[in-house]
Structures are given as structure tokens and as C-alpha cells.
C-alpha positions as CSV (number, residue, x, y, z in Angstrom):
1,M,-0.5,44.1,-56.3
2,R,-1.2,47.8,-56.3
3,I,-4.2,48.7,-54.1
4,G,-5.9,52.0,-53.5
5,I,-7.7,52.6,-50.3
6,L,-10.5,55.2,-50.4
7,G,-12.0,55.6,-46.9
8,G,-14.7,58.0,-45.8
9,T,-18.0,58.5,-44.2
10,F,-19.7,58.4,-47.6
11,D,-22.8,60.2,-46.3
12,P,-23.7,59.9,-49.1
13,I,-21.2,58.6,-51.7
14,H,-21.4,60.9,-54.7
15,N,-20.2,61.3,-58.3
16,G,-17.1,63.2,-57.0
17,H,-16.0,60.0,-55.1
18,I,-16.5,57.8,-58.2
19,Y,-14.7,60.3,-60.5
20,L,-11.8,60.5,-58.1
21,A,-11.5,56.7,-57.8
22,K,-11.5,56.3,-61.6
23,K,-8.8,58.9,-62.1
24,V,-6.6,57.5,-59.3
25,L,-7.0,54.0,-60.6
26,K,-5.8,55.0,-64.0
27,G,-3.3,57.6,-62.9
28,L,-1.4,55.2,-60.6
29,S,-2.0,52.0,-62.6
30,L,-3.8,50.4,-59.6
31,D,-5.1,46.9,-59.7
32,K,-8.1,47.8,-57.6
33,I,-9.6,50.4,-55.2
34,I,-11.2,49.4,-52.0
35,F,-13.9,51.7,-50.7
36,I,-14.0,51.6,-46.9
37,P,-17.0,53.3,-45.2
38,T,-16.1,54.3,-41.7
39,Y,-18.3,53.3,-38.7
40,L,-17.6,56.5,-36.7
41,P,-15.1,58.9,-38.0
42,P,-12.9,60.3,-35.3
43,H,-12.9,63.8,-36.8
44,K,-16.7,64.1,-36.9
45,K,-17.6,64.0,-33.2
46,N,-21.1,65.1,-32.1
47,K,-22.3,65.1,-35.7
48,R,-25.3,63.1,-36.9
49,I,-24.2,60.4,-39.2
50,T,-26.5,58.1,-41.3
51,P,-26.6,54.5,-40.0
52,A,-23.7,52.5,-41.3
53,R,-25.9,49.9,-43.2
54,H,-27.3,52.7,-45.4
55,R,-23.9,54.2,-46.2
56,Y,-22.5,50.7,-46.9
57,N,-25.5,49.9,-49.2
58,M,-25.1,53.2,-51.1
59,V,-21.4,52.6,-51.7
60,R,-22.2,49.0,-52.9
61,L,-24.7,50.4,-55.3
62,A,-22.4,53.2,-56.6
63,I,-19.5,50.9,-57.4
64,G,-21.5,48.0,-58.8
65,G,-20.5,47.0,-62.2
66,N,-16.9,48.0,-61.9
67,N,-14.8,44.9,-61.3
68,R,-11.8,46.9,-60.1
69,F,-13.8,48.7,-57.4
70,H,-14.4,46.8,-54.2
71,I,-16.0,47.5,-50.8
72,S,-14.9,46.5,-47.4
73,D,-16.9,46.4,-44.2
74,I,-13.7,46.1,-42.1
75,E,-14.4,49.3,-40.1
76,L,-18.1,48.7,-39.9
77,K,-17.5,45.3,-38.2
78,R,-15.1,46.8,-35.8
79,K,-17.7,49.4,-34.7
80,G,-16.7,52.4,-32.6
81,R,-14.3,55.1,-33.9
82,S,-12.4,54.2,-37.0
83,Y,-8.7,54.8,-37.1
84,S,-6.7,54.5,-40.2
85,I,-3.7,52.8,-38.4
86,E,-5.9,49.9,-37.4
87,T,-7.5,49.4,-40.8
88,L,-4.2,49.7,-42.7
89,S,-2.5,47.2,-40.3
90,K,-5.3,44.6,-41.0
91,L,-5.0,45.3,-44.8
92,R,-1.2,45.0,-44.7
93,K,-1.6,41.5,-43.0
94,R,-4.3,40.5,-45.5
95,Y,-2.3,41.5,-48.7
96,G,1.2,40.9,-47.5
97,K,4.4,43.0,-47.4
98,N,4.8,43.0,-51.2
99,A,1.5,44.7,-51.9
100,M,1.7,48.5,-52.6
101,I,-1.0,50.2,-50.6
102,F,-2.0,53.7,-51.6
103,F,-4.1,55.7,-49.1
104,I,-6.1,58.2,-51.1
105,T,-7.0,61.5,-49.4
106,G,-8.1,65.0,-50.4
107,S,-5.9,68.1,-49.9
108,D,-8.5,69.3,-47.4
109,S,-7.3,66.5,-45.1
110,L,-3.7,67.6,-45.0
111,K,-4.2,70.2,-42.3
112,E,-5.7,67.5,-40.0
113,L,-3.0,64.8,-40.4
114,K,-1.1,65.9,-37.3
115,K,-4.2,64.9,-35.3
116,W,-4.3,61.4,-36.8
117,K,-3.6,58.4,-34.5
118,N,-0.1,57.1,-35.1
119,L,0.7,58.9,-38.3
120,K,4.3,57.6,-38.3
121,G,2.9,54.0,-38.2
122,I,0.5,54.8,-41.0
123,L,3.3,56.1,-43.2
124,K,5.2,52.8,-42.8
125,L,2.1,50.9,-44.0
126,C,1.2,52.8,-47.1
127,K,1.9,55.7,-49.4
128,F,-0.4,58.7,-49.3
129,V,-1.9,60.0,-52.5
130,V,-3.2,63.5,-52.1
131,V,-5.7,64.8,-54.6
132,K,-6.3,68.5,-54.8
133,R,-9.8,69.6,-53.7
134,P,-11.2,72.9,-54.8
135,G,-10.2,75.6,-52.3
136,F,-7.5,73.5,-50.6
137,P,-4.1,73.9,-52.1
138,I,-1.5,71.1,-51.8
139,K,1.3,72.3,-49.6
140,N,3.6,71.1,-46.8
141,M,3.5,67.5,-47.9
142,H,5.5,64.7,-46.3
143,S,8.1,63.0,-48.4
144,N,6.0,59.8,-48.4
145,F,3.1,61.6,-50.2
146,T,2.4,61.7,-53.9
147,A,0.3,64.6,-55.3
148,L,-2.1,63.6,-58.0
149,R,-3.5,66.4,-60.0
150,I,-6.9,65.8,-61.4
151,N,-9.8,68.1,-62.0
152,A,-11.7,67.0,-58.9
153,K,-15.4,67.5,-58.9
154,D,-16.6,70.2,-56.6
155,I,-19.3,68.1,-54.9
156,S,-19.8,67.7,-51.2
157,A,-21.9,65.3,-49.2
158,R,-22.8,68.1,-46.8
159,D,-24.2,70.1,-49.8
160,I,-26.1,67.1,-51.0
161,R,-27.8,66.5,-47.6
162,K,-28.7,70.2,-47.5
163,K,-30.2,70.1,-50.9
164,I,-32.4,67.1,-50.0
165,R,-33.6,68.9,-46.8
166,N,-34.5,71.9,-48.9
167,G,-36.3,69.9,-51.5
168,R,-33.7,70.5,-54.3
169,S,-32.6,68.0,-56.9
170,I,-29.4,66.0,-56.3
171,N,-29.8,63.6,-59.3
172,Q,-26.7,65.1,-61.0
173,A,-24.6,64.7,-57.9
174,V,-25.0,61.0,-57.1
175,P,-25.2,57.8,-59.1
176,K,-28.7,56.9,-60.2
177,K,-28.9,53.8,-58.0
178,V,-27.8,55.9,-55.0
179,Y,-30.4,58.6,-55.8
180,S,-33.1,55.9,-55.9
181,Y,-31.9,54.4,-52.6
182,I,-31.9,57.8,-50.9
183,K,-35.5,58.4,-52.1
184,K,-36.7,54.9,-51.1
185,Q,-35.2,55.0,-47.7
186,A,-36.2,58.7,-47.1
187,L,-32.7,59.6,-46.1
188,Y,-31.5,63.2,-45.2
189,I,-35.0,64.7,-44.9
């Protein structure tokens, strides 16, 4: 089995995430992609993060209808800071040693990898798939990394939150069901 892992804060999930997942799914001939919302990302200390239940619900709504997209609450159940080594260890146990696990990340994350908890252990559990993000060239990659060149959408959750606070439209940036959820729950205002 070939499994893609797409973790993130997803605050909120947006069309760039969905586009990326579709391109990686096809580009690497994956059987499925598992979206994993983080409870508390270690790299976003002292930042306000939308409650996990809302972020989980938005991901669930965004991927609904695609039977090759799945969501996991593995990090939400664990609570506290979410570390990739812990999540990948559990997934490796769940899917077995023969599963090929691909950890999907953006090129903007490459500069932070040295700060990740137990990077050597992570590299034994999965292969990294690095997707170029606008403004972040792919360079200095580890040999266990694969670069996947797609035309990534230049959408950021930070910009979406800012637009909402400023009363600007986001309906082109997020799936319709996510847009409705954000409005109904009065998120990011």
C-alpha cells in the first residue's frame, strides 16, 4: 500500500491543500492520502490556533466525497504538542513494514527540518515528498527526499484569516462547505 500523509494545522484547510493532495496522489500513484490535523504544532508556539474540533470538521468537509482522501484524529486524541516521529511511529505500526509511507511537505518547511524532533527516526519511517511552494526554492535536500514539481497554488491560511478579519471574500480560496462552516461558526472574525 502506498500512503501519503498530509499533516498540518489546517487553520483553515484551503483549496491549495486539496489541489496539492490531488496532484501528489496522482503523481506518486498513491492508494490514499491521510490528512492529519495537528493538535498543537511545535513550530507555532504562542500563536492563537482555532480549536481542534473546528479544524477537524473543516478538513472532513473539504475532503468529503473523495474516497481516496481520509482524515485521522491521531494527533488530536493525543493532545499536547504534535511531533511527526510519534505520529509516523503509530502509522507504521498500523500499516505494517511493507506499506510505503510518503510524508508530504512544502519546500518552505525544509529550512525548519533541523529543528524537528528525531529527524533521523522520521527518515527511517517514511519518504519525504517535497512540493515547491511559491517563494521557497527546493535546495539542500536529503537523499531520502523526493521533489515533486507541481504548480502549487499560492494560497495561505494566514492570508485567509486576515481577509476574513478585514471583511474580504475568501470563497475562491476554500471549498464551499468550508466557507459555509466558517461563516456559520463565525471563525476568524
